[in-house]
N, C-alpha and C positions, 0 to 999 in steps of 0.2 A: 796599584793599591796605595802607594805612598802619595801619589798625586791626589787621589780622591780624599785621603785623610787630611792633607794640607788644605785642600779646597774646603773641606768641611769646617776646619778650624777658622779659616778666613771668613766663612759665612757666619759662624758663631760670633766672631769679633764684630762683624758689621751689625748683627742683631743687637749686641750689647751696646754698641755706639749709638744706634738709633734710639733704643730705650732710655739710655742714660742722658742723652741730649734732650730728649723730650721732657724728662723730669726737671732738668736744669733750665730749660728754655720756657716751659709752660707752667709747670706745677709750682715749683719753689718760688719764683717771683710773684705769683699770685696767692701765696700762702695756702696752697692746697696740699693734700697728702696723696699717697698711693697706698696700695694694699700690701700686706705682708711685712717682712722685716724692714723693707725700705720705708714703709709708712712709719714704723716706730723710730727709725733712724732720722727721718725728716722731722718728727716731733722733737727729738733730741737736738737737732740743728736749730729749730726755732727757739727752743728754750735756752740752750747752752752754747750755741754756735759751734758745735762739734762737727767735724767732716762727716758727711753722710756715708760715703764709701767706706771709710775706716770703721764706722759704727756697724755697718752691714757685715763687714768681714769679721769683726769681733763677735757680733751676734750669731753669725753662722758657724763659728768654730765648734761650740758644743753640739750643734745639730749635725755637723759633718762627722764628728767623732761618733755620735749615736748612729748615723747612717752606716759608717764603716763597720761598727759592731753588729748592727741588726740586719742591714740590707746587703752587706758584702762589698768587696773591693771593686767589682765590676761597675756597680751602680755609682759608687762614691767617686771613682776616678774622673768621670766626665763632669760630675757635679762640682768637684773642687775646681776644675778648670773654669767652668762657667761662672761660679761664685766669685772667684778671685778676679777674673777678667771684668765682670760686671761692676764689682766694687771699685776697681781701678778706673774704669771708664766713667763712673759717677763722679769721682773726684777730679779726673782729668778734664771733664767738660764743665766744671764748676764755673769757669769764666763766662759761660753763656748766660749766667744770671744777669749780667750787665747789659746784654744785648736783647733782652726780652722786648718784643714789640706788641704783645697782647696784654691789654690792661683790663679786659672784660673777663671776670671769673668764669662765666659760662663758656665763652669761647676757649679759654685756657683749659677748662675741664674736658671739653669735647676733644680738642686737638691734642691735649696732653694724653688723654686716654687712647686716642687713635694711634699716635706714634709709639706710645709705650706698648700698646697691643701688637703693633707691627713688629717691633723689636723683639719682644718676648716670643711672639709666634714664630719668628725666624729661628730663634734659639731652640725652641721646643721641637720645631720641624726637623732640626738636625739631630734630634734625640739627645739633646743636652738639657741643662737646667741652670737657672740662676740661683739656686738654693732657696733659703728661706722657708716659707710655709709648704713648698712642694715636698721638702724632706719630711716635715712633720706629718703631712697628709699621707705620704707613702708609708711611714712607720705605723701610723694609726690604722691605715687600710690593711696592712699585713697582720696586725694583731687583733683588730676588731671588725674587719670586713666592712668598714664604713666607706661611703662614697667620698672620693677625694675632693670633688667640687663642694660638697656639703661641709667638709672639715675646713677647707680654706675659707669658705663664706662665713662660717661661724667665727673663726679667728679675726677676719676682717671686720665683722660687726662689732667685736670687742674693741678693736682699734678705733672704730668710728665713735664708740661710746666715750672712749678716753678723749678723742679729739673734740667731741661736742662739749665735754665737760671743761676742757682747757681753753678752747678757742671759740666756742659758741656753735649753735646748731647749723648756721648758714654754711660755715666751712665744711662741716660734715656732710651736708646735703650736696654741695658741689662736688665733694670728693666721691660720694656714692655714684654720681653721674659719670665721673671720670673712670671709676672702677668698672662700671657697667659697660661703658664703651670699650675699655681696654680688654675685658674678658671676652666680649663679643668678637672683637677684631682678632684677638689671639686665636680663638676657636676657628675663625674663618681662615686665617693664614695656615694653621695646622692642617685643616681639612683640605685646603687647596682652593684655588679660584677657577680651576678648569671644570666648572659645573657642567654636567651632561644630563641627558634625560634617558631613562631606561623605559622602553615601551614593551608592555606585555599585552598580547591580543589573542582572543579566542574567537574563532570564526569557522564556518564550514568551507571557507574559500581561502584558507591560509596560504596555500601554494600559489594562487594567483596574486595575492597581496605581497608575498615574499618576492615574487618575480619582479613586480613593479618597484618595490623598494630597492632591490639590487640595481635595477636599470636606471631609475629616476633619481634616487638619493645617493646611490653609490656606497651603501653600508652593507656589511655582512649580516646575515639573518640566521638565527638558530631556532630549530624546532624542538620543543620540549614535549614530553608525553604527559598528558593529564587525563583525568577521569572525573566526570560529573558525580557529585556525592548523591544526588537525588535519582538521576536516571541510570547511573553506572555505565554511561556510554563513554567510550574512549574519545579524547579530544586532543587535537594538536594545538599547542600553545606557541605562538610566535614571539620570539624575544629579540629585541634589537636595541642598541645604544646609539644615540644620535646627539648632535649638537642642538642647542636651544633653537637655532634658526631653522633647523630641519624638521621640527615638530609639526609645523603647519603643513608641510608637504606630505608628511606621513598621514595626517588627518584627512587631507584631500584624497589621497590614494585609497584609504580605508572606506571613506564615505562613498566613493565612486564604485568600488567593487562590492562591498557588503555593508550597507547602512545599519544592519542589525548586529554588526560585530561588537563584542564586548572588549573595551580597550582601557588599560590603566597606564597612566604616564607618571613615572616616579622620578624623583630627583636623585642623581648620583653625584655625591660631592667630589669624588675623585675616581678617574678611570685610567687604568694603566694597560699597556699592551699595544699590539699592532693596530695602526690606524689612529692611535691617540698619542701615547708617549713614545711609541716606536713607529718608524716609517711604514706606511701602508702601501699596498700595491695600487698602481694607478688604475683608474676605472677601465680604461681601454684594455690594458693588459689583463685585468681580472675577468672582463667579459670574454676576451678572446680565449683565455685559458679555460674558462667555464664552457664555452661553446665547443672547444676541442674535446673536453671531457665528455660532454653530452654526445658528440658525434662518435667518439670512441666506444662509449657504452652501446650506442645504437648499432654500430658495426659488429660489436661482440655478440649482441643478441641475434643479429641477422645471421652471422656465421654459425651460431649455436642452433638456430632454427633450421638452416640448410643441412647441417650435419645430422640433426634428428630426423629431418625429412628423408634424407638419403638412407638412413638405417631402416626406417619404417617401410621404404620402397623395396628394400631387399626382402 
């Protein structure tokens, strides 16, 4: 338990370092902004040369107090850790301004957004937060049931209006690109990169298709019970989760056995469990165990048949 907790805080630290390094290496040297409290702090840095991290920490203090009062101690504890750590990392990596190697604002916006998104995504994936507008959005959501993404987007638009007024529309436009890349990458990191495909199939030959999938693809298959709304006929729905590279083999199997089968292939952003995040059984062992089970059932049926036959003979 202690080991997992220490590992979690180390990962949060790595995420904060990646995000803060991105701001100091790509955004600040090219006079760009980021979203949220950090965006306001960067404006303060451009105008008054105040430390970005210190401004973020001061700006988050009333938000943290509000979070403690409204959202409780459990939520606020991890937010305090993430907020303080991120603020310290921002000022600790300030020296990277002098080592910026990107002079193109477009490249700076794209790569700044990319690495900021990776850093924030890692922090959020660990169920932590860097504070700022996340706290505001959580409070607003609790009291007004508004979408958190919409609340954050509205605040960021307000920041962009201030930036466009102070520094011109070009800066704001490049910053919007950076924010879009950052939010997209953040969502991707939170959801996970182990994208799989979930296949649902309706056919009159689901047993044959399932048999081939087990033998040829090496994936477990589940039968779900379904019913046609128009005909009210019972249907077996085949469900299987596979890697992206195995989808083609599934299609070949289905088209060979039942070309008229109805098949849906869905994206599964994250899959957990045996065979994916947990070790799965080897195909040879799985097939051997399955064959033994089939033989055992056949023997059981045969014994039952013999016993029934003996009783009827009497």
